[in-house]
GUVOSE-600896 format. One record per residue (C-alpha): residue number from 0; residue in one letter; y, x negated, z negated. Coordinates in steps of 0.2 Angstrom, whole numbers, plus 5000, padded with zeros to 4 digits. Each point is the difference from the previous one (the first is absolute). Layout:
// GUVOSE-600896
  seq  type    c2    c1    c3
  NUM     A     Y     X     Z
...
END
This chain:
// GUVOSE-600896
  seq  type    c2    c1    c3
    0     M  5689  4402  4507
    1     D  4994  4980  4991
    2     Q  5015  4991  5010
    3     A  5014  5014  4992
    4     R  4990  4994  4981
    5     K  5000  4982  5006
    6     C  5019  5001  5003
    7     R  5004  5011  4985
    8     D  4993  4989  4993
    9     E  5008  4984  5007
   10     G  5017  5008  4997
   11     R  5005  5002  5019
   12     C  5013  5009  5007
   13     I  4996  5014  5009
   14     I  5008  5008  5014
   15     S  4994  5015  5013
   16     G  5004  5017  5006
   17     F  4986  5006  4988
   18     H  4998  5016  5011
   19     S  4981  5002  5002
   20     H  4988  5002  4988
   21     I  4991  4985  4997
   22     E  5020  4993  4999
   23     K  5002  5013  4986
   24     E  4981  4994  4993
   25     C  5010  4984  4997
   26     L  5016  5004  4993
   27     Q  4992  5006  4986
   28     I  4989  4984  4998
   29     F  5016  4991  5001
   30     Q  5011  5011  4986
   31     R  4989  4995  4989
   32     G  5005  4980  5000
   33     I  5016  4994  4997
   34     Q  5006  4994  5018
   35     P  5011  5008  5010
   36     A  4999  5012  5016
   37     I  5009  5002  5014
   38     I  4997  5016  5010
   39     C  5008  5002  5014
   40     P  4999  5020  5009
   41     A  5003  5002  5018
   42     R  5012  5011  4998
   43     G  5018  5000  4990
   44     L  5002  5000  4984
   45     E  5013  5013  4998
   46     R  4994  5017  4995
   47     M  4980  4992  4995
   48     R  4990  5008  4988
   49     I  4996  4985  4989
   50     P  4980  5003  4992
   51     V  5001  5004  4982
   52     E  4987  4983  4998
   53     W  5014  4988  5009
   54     R  5013  5008  4989
   55     Q  4996  4986  4984
   56     G  4998  4984  5013
   57     I  5016  5006  5007
   58     E  5010  5001  4981
   59     T  4991  4983  4997
   60     C  5006  4990  5015
   61     R  4980  4998  5004
   62     I  5002  5013  5015
   63     L  5014  4995  5012
   64     L  5004  5014  5014
   65     L  5003  4991  5018
   66     S  5004  5009  5015
   67     A  5008  4995  5017
   68     F  5002  5015  5007
   69     E  5018  5012  4999
   70     S  4998  5016  4988
   71     S  5000  5012  5016
   72     Q  4981  4990  5003
   73     R  4990  5013  4987
   74     R  4985  5002  5009
   75     I  4986  4986  5001
   76     T  4993  4999  5020
   77     T  4990  4986  5008
   78     T  5016  4990  5006
   79     L  5007  5000  4983
   80     S  4987  4994  4994
   81     E  4997  4984  5011
   82     Q  5019  4996  4997
   83     R  4995  5002  4984
   84     N  4985  4987  5000
   85     K  5011  4987  5011
   86     L  5011  4999  4986
   87     V  4988  4999  4986
   88     A  4990  4987  5010
   89     A  5016  4990  5001
   90     L  5001  5000  4982
   91     V  4984  4993  4995
   92     E  4991  4983  4999
   93     E  4982  5007  5000
   94     V  4993  5017  5007
   95     Y  4985  5011  4997
   96     F  4997  5015  5007
   97     A  4992  5016  4992
   98     D  5009  5010  5011
   99     D  5018  4995  4999
  100     L  4998  4989  4985
  101     F  5010  4986  4999
  102     L  5002  4985  4988
  103     I  5013  4990  4994
  104     S  4996  4984  4992
  105     K  5010  4993  4985
  106     A  5015  4994  5008
  107     Y  5005  5018  4995
  108     P  5000  5002  4982
  109     N  5015  5009  4997
  110     F  5002  5010  5014
END
């Protein structure tokens, strides 16, 4: 959690699936800052329920939902999670692991 606070305080853009408990806790920390976050679910976005706590960030363009999966992919699977992790790893400059938490440094300040 200290690393999450440090990233928030430095204004670093974070990218992750934010599926696990620790990732969700980190997202709560990030939402208290001003930096953007990119949420990459391991499924398609169509008909995905958007958690209430994400809505303000989405409306203010601080949260971007990004998926490489078709709308027919409605359930998170190990295979989809691995594919998502490869996508995320290709986008980042630095990687920190707290489960699958990834970090994009200041190179992408506006997505």
